[in-house]
Backbone as CSV, one residue per row, in Angstrom:
resi,resn,N_x,N_y,N_z,CA_x,CA_y,CA_z,C_x,C_y,C_z
1,MET,41.538,-17.969,-106.356,42.469,-17.238,-107.186,43.286,-18.187,-108.034
2,GLY,42.697,-18.841,-108.955,43.451,-19.726,-109.801,43.859,-19.046,-111.079
3,GLY,44.891,-19.556,-111.713,45.359,-18.978,-112.940,44.795,-19.659,-114.161
4,ILE,43.755,-20.457,-113.986,43.196,-21.239,-115.077,42.550,-20.313,-116.102
5,GLY,43.048,-20.341,-117.315,42.463,-19.594,-118.409,42.691,-18.088,-118.373
6,LEU,43.454,-17.603,-117.443,43.697,-16.160,-117.391,44.893,-15.804,-118.265
7,TRP,44.826,-14.630,-118.851,45.953,-14.144,-119.616,47.100,-13.845,-118.672
8,PRO,48.329,-13.913,-119.152,49.479,-13.669,-118.269,49.410,-12.340,-117.529
9,LEU,48.966,-11.265,-118.178,48.880,-9.974,-117.504,47.860,-10.029,-116.373
10,ALA,46.733,-10.678,-116.597,45.708,-10.802,-115.559,46.257,-11.604,-114.377
11,GLU,47.045,-12.618,-114.657,47.652,-13.414,-113.589,48.636,-12.571,-112.780
12,GLU,49.413,-11.734,-113.457,50.360,-10.863,-112.761,49.625,-9.844,-111.900
13,ILE,48.542,-9.304,-112.421,47.747,-8.349,-111.652,47.152,-9.026,-110.425
14,GLN,46.650,-10.222,-110.611,46.069,-10.981,-109.499,47.123,-11.228,-108.414
15,ARG,48.311,-11.595,-108.821,49.405,-11.830,-107.865,49.772,-10.529,-107.138
16,PHE,49.840,-9.438,-107.888,50.181,-8.141,-107.304,49.155,-7.739,-106.244
17,VAL,47.876,-7.864,-106.574,46.810,-7.506,-105.629,46.895,-8.388,-104.388
18,HIS,47.138,-9.651,-104.574,47.287,-10.582,-103.453,48.439,-10.152,-102.537
19,ASP,49.589,-9.875,-103.130,50.760,-9.445,-102.344,50.488,-8.140,-101.606
20,GLN,49.820,-7.215,-102.281,49.504,-5.926,-101.661,48.504,-6.079,-100.526
21,ASN,47.532,-6.976,-100.686,46.567,-7.230,-99.613,47.272,-7.750,-98.364
22,ILE,48.167,-8.709,-98.540,48.895,-9.273,-97.399,49.725,-8.185,-96.719
23,ALA,50.419,-7.375,-97.507,51.237,-6.297,-96.935,50.374,-5.298,-96.170
24,LEU,49.220,-4.953,-96.730,48.320,-4.008,-96.068,47.803,-4.580,-94.747
25,TYR,47.355,-5.823,-94.770,46.846,-6.429,-93.533,47.937,-6.503,-92.471
26,ARG,49.142,-6.843,-92.863,50.250,-6.900,-91.892,50.510,-5.527,-91.272
27,ARG,50.499,-4.495,-92.109,50.736,-3.132,-91.612,49.623,-2.700,-90.661
28,LEU,48.379,-2.944,-91.040,47.253,-2.547,-90.196,47.230,-3.326,-88.876
29,ILE,47.600,-4.587,-88.916,47.658,-5.395,-87.688,48.755,-4.864,-86.770
30,THR,49.904,-4.543,-87.342,51.002,-3.991,-86.545,50.587,-2.681,-85.893
31,GLU,49.964,-1.807,-86.664,49.498,-0.540,-86.103,48.486,-0.772,-84.985
32,SER,47.608,-1.728,-85.186,46.588,-2.036,-84.187,47.229,-2.585,-82.911
33,GLU,48.241,-3.423,-83.066,48.905,-4.011,-81.900,49.678,-2.960,-81.098
34,LEU,50.133,-1.915,-81.757,50.875,-0.852,-81.073,49.946,0.168,-80.406
35,ASN,48.662,0.018,-80.609,47.675,0.953,-80.079,46.879,0.251,-78.962
36,PRO,47.277,0.426,-77.694,46.621,-0.291,-76.595,45.099,-0.125,-76.512
37,PRO,44.538,1.073,-76.752,43.079,1.171,-76.685,42.412,0.788,-78.009
38,ARG,42.975,-0.218,-78.691,42.484,-0.598,-80.019,41.062,-1.166,-79.963
39,ASP,40.446,-1.159,-81.121,39.128,-1.756,-81.307,39.352,-3.260,-81.518
40,GLU,39.005,-4.066,-80.536,39.284,-5.510,-80.608,38.544,-6.194,-81.751
41,ASP,37.324,-5.761,-82.019,36.577,-6.373,-83.125,37.261,-6.099,-84.461
42,GLN,37.729,-4.867,-84.631,38.436,-4.534,-85.862,39.742,-5.320,-85.952
43,HIS,40.455,-5.460,-84.839,41.712,-6.199,-84.824,41.478,-7.664,-85.214
44,LYS,40.436,-8.263,-84.655,40.113,-9.655,-84.990,39.756,-9.792,-86.464
45,MET,39.030,-8.806,-86.995,38.668,-8.852,-88.407,39.910,-8.765,-89.289
46,LEU,40.854,-7.927,-88.921,42.107,-7.830,-89.680,42.855,-9.156,-89.662
47,LEU,42.886,-9.803,-88.507,43.550,-11.106,-88.405,42.850,-12.140,-89.293
48,THR,41.529,-12.090,-89.319,40.760,-13.015,-90.152,41.013,-12.756,-91.633
49,LEU,40.998,-11.493,-92.029,41.246,-11.155,-93.433,42.634,-11.597,-93.877
50,ARG,43.621,-11.370,-93.008,44.984,-11.803,-93.348,45.045,-13.322,-93.480
51,ALA,44.407,-14.031,-92.557,44.404,-15.497,-92.612,43.744,-16.001,-93.895
52,GLU,42.649,-15.370,-94.290,41.972,-15.770,-95.521,42.852,-15.513,-96.739
53,GLU,43.530,-14.384,-96.747,44.403,-14.060,-97.878,45.587,-15.031,-97.920
54,LEU,46.132,-15.358,-96.757,47.241,-16.303,-96.719,46.793,-17.704,-97.133
55,ALA,45.538,-18.034,-96.850,45.018,-19.349,-97.234,44.972,-19.500,-98.753
56,THR,44.804,-18.399,-99.452,44.801,-18.453,-100.913,46.225,-18.468,-101.465
57,ASP,47.204,-18.290,-100.602,48.598,-18.210,-101.037,49.043,-19.464,-101.777
58,MET,48.556,-20.614,-101.375,48.954,-21.851,-102.047,48.488,-21.837,-103.503
59,LYS,47.320,-21.290,-103.753,46.818,-21.215,-105.123,47.588,-20.176,-105.920
60,VAL,47.937,-19.085,-105.275,48.613,-17.984,-105.954,50.062,-18.331,-106.278
61,LYS,50.667,-19.234,-105.529,52.075,-19.577,-105.761,52.288,-20.158,-107.149
62,ASP,51.205,-20.660,-107.758,51.311,-21.172,-109.119,51.524,-20.045,-110.129
63,ILE,51.193,-18.823,-109.711,51.348,-17.667,-110.590,52.708,-17.039,-110.276
64,LYS,53.556,-16.965,-111.253,54.895,-16.417,-111.021,54.823,-14.912,-110.792
65,SER,55.380,-14.481,-109.712,55.420,-13.062,-109.372,56.494,-12.380,-110.211
66,PRO,56.209,-11.154,-110.669,57.240,-10.414,-111.418,58.490,-10.179,-110.555
67,LEU,58.318,-10.185,-109.250,59.458,-9.984,-108.356,60.350,-11.224,-108.303
68,ASP,59.837,-12.380,-108.753,60.614,-13.626,-108.737,61.618,-13.680,-109.882
69,SER,61.497,-12.795,-110.856,62.380,-12.837,-112.048,63.750,-12.324,-111.724
C-alpha cells in the first residue's frame, strides 16, 4: 500500500479502507473472544488478517489521514 504515484484522493481512499479493515477485524475478534463456542479456525484467521493489515500500517502512515487534519 504505497502512495507512490497515486492521486491524493486515491491515497485518502486507500487510507480509509485500511483504517476500516483494522476496525472491522478488531470488532470481529472481540465478538469471537466473547463467544466461548467460537470457531477457532475462523478466530485464528481473523488474528492473521489483522496482523497482516497492521503490518502494512508502516507504509500507510506515509499517507496523511483526513482525520489527522
